[in-house]
N, C-alpha and C positions, 0 to 999 in steps of 0.2 A: 332416541330409543335404540336399545341394543338387541342384536339378533345373533343367533347361533345356528350353525349348520350341523346337521346330524344325518347319519345313514337312516334309511327307511326300514321298518319292520312291518309285517302284516298287521300288527296291532295298531299301527298308525293309519290304517285305511280310513276310518271315519274322518280324522282331521285332514288327511290329504285330499279326500273327496270334497270336503267343505271348501278348502282353499282353492283347488284347481278348477272345480266346477263353477264356483262364484267368479273366478277370474275369467274364464272363457264365456260366461254368460253375458259379459260386457259386450261381446261381439255380435253384431246383428245377424250374420249368417249362422252363427252357432246357435243363437236362440231359435232361428227358423228351423233348425234341425230337430227341434223337440216340440212340435205343435201339440197344444192341449195338455202339456205337462207343466206342473208347477216347478219352480226352482228347487223346492224342498224334495219333491219326488225324484227329480233327476239326481240330486245329491245322494239320496238314499239308495237308488239303484246302482250308482257308481260305487258306493261303499260296499255293496254286496259283491260286485264284480272284481274289485281291486285286489283282494288277497290272492286270487287265482292268477291275475295278471302279474302281480309282483313276483310270484315264484316261477313264472314261465320264462323260458329262454335266458336262464340265469347266466349262461356262459357269456352272453354279449350285452346284457342290460345292466345298467347301473342307476341307482336311485338315491336322491338326496333331498332332504327337506330343510326348511328354515323355520325356526321357532322364535317367538318373542321371549327373550331371556327372562323377563319379569313374570310372565303369565304361563309360559309353556305352550301357548297356543300355536298351532301350525299356521304359518303365514305365507309359505311358499313351497313349491315342489318342482323338482326337475328330474326328468328321465332322459338318460343318455343310452345310445345304442352303438356298439362297435360294428362297423360295416366292412366286409371283405378283408378281415384281418386274419392273421395266422393264429393257430392255437397257442403258440408261444406268447403272443401278445395278450390274447384274451384271458389266458390263465394267470397272468401276472398284473393285469391292469386294474388299478383303483379298487382293490379287493374289499376295502372296508365299506364300500357302497354297494356291494353285491348282496342281495337279499339271501339270507341263509336258506339252505335246502330244507324243504318241508318233510316231515315224517309222513308215512302212508296215511295215518289217521288225520293229520292236518290237511293233507292234500285232498282227501275225501270230503272233509268238512268244507274246504274252500270251493270244491266242485259243486257241492250242494248249494252254497250261497250264490255261486255264479248262475246256476240254473234258475234261481229265484229272481235274478235280475235280467234274464234274457228270454227271448221268445223261442219257439220250437226250432227256429233256424239259427239260434245262437246269436241273434242280433239284440242289442240293448233294448229293453222295453221302452216303447214310446218313440223310438227313432223315426224320423220322417222317411217313409218309403221312397219319396221322390228324390231323396239324396242318393240312394242307390241307383235309381233309374236315370238320374242325370248323367251318369258316366264320368263324373268329375274325378272320382277316385282313381280310375284307370289313367286319366289324362295326367294327373299329378304324379302318379307312379312312373309314367314314361319320362316325364321331365326330370324327376329325381335320378332315374337311371342314366339319363343323358349326361347329367352333371357329374355324378360320382363315377360313372364309366368303369365299374368293377374295381376301382382303386380303394385302398384302405382309407377309411375316414372314421372319425367319431361324430355321430349324428346327435344333435340336440333334438330329441324326439318330442319333448314336451317341456314347457316351463310356464308357470303361472304364479301370480301373487294375489293373495287375498285383497280384494278392492280397498278395504279399510287401511291397508298398509302399502298401497302403491306410492311411487315417487319418494320412497324412503330408503332405496338402495337394496331392497331384498332381491329383486331380479338380477341386479348387477353382482351381488355376492354369489348367487347360485351359478350364474354364467361364468364368472371369473374362476370359480372353483374347478369347473370342468375344463376350462381353457388351460389352466395350469397343468392339469393331468395330461391333456392332449399334447401340449408342448413337450412335456417330459417324455412322452412315449413316441414323439416324432410324428404325430397324426394331425392332418388338417381337420377342420371341423365344418360340418354341413348342417344347415337348418332350413326348414320350410316354414316361412313365417306369415302370420296374420299381420294386417296393416299396423296395428298398434305396437308391434315388436321390432319393426324394421330399424327404427332410430337407435334402439339399444344395441342391436347387433352391429350396425355401422360404426357406432361409437367405440366398439370393441374390436375394430379391425376387419369386420366382414365385408366382402365385396358382393354387390348385387349382380347375379349372373342370369337372371331371367324372371319372368312373371307369367302367371296364368290368370285370366279373368273368368269368373263364373257369374251367370245371370241369376240373381236372387229370385226372379219371377218364377223360376222352375220350382222353388220351394215355397211359393206363395207370398214372396216379399217384393221389394223394389230395389232397383239399382244394381251395381256390380260389386262383387267381392274380389279383391286382388290378393292372390297368394304369391309371395315373393320367395325366390330361392337364392340363398346366400351361402358363401363359404369363406372360411378364414384359413389362410396359410399357416403353416408352422412358423413360429417366430424365427426370423432369420432366413426363411426360405424365399422362393420366388413368388410373384403374384399368382393368384388363382388362374387368371386368364392365360398367362404365359405357361403355367403348368399344364393346363388343359390342351394347349396347342402342341405339346411335345408328343 
């Protein structure tokens, strides 16, 4: 099966939502984050919020999707974020994957859609309040900041493959596309990974630098969820551990 990588536009929001929500719904803790919500309603809410998210922080965010060449169906999506980089880098980096700036009319429309998919506090409709109360977000942020330490990185902020197309190379295509751009710009790459993604990253030269465990019981589930923090050096550079020690 052949796949093609394309930049993302706001018109792609429904397809992107379908692919990446179904991808993450495979994860136990992620499902626990949406109690009482059907998969279809989670996808619909995400599709409402995505256009506004796609045009936000355009200077540092890059978006790419994968389609089935035969059907045009969106089968994968990746979002990348430039961390701690100069304006000179951000203004020249991978510009074909930078979502175009919205007109005032478009921005107003996307804002209206966003409000339809969020509560009065701007949180996604249906999100488990226990997730916020668990404090895990702050813990993960601290760990991220420890690893990146204010240094320039390209962060793989999100990547997902439609479950019906897993293990066919879609994730690898999206990942390799970003790694190529990072190497060209001289940027190491950072990712905060769910358990199912760790093997893919290590296969592509990422080093495991730390983990954080979260108790699923706080969300009404069982067991532990492990979040892994990995980084990949610029090809030809020193290891991440030795770089962090400098």
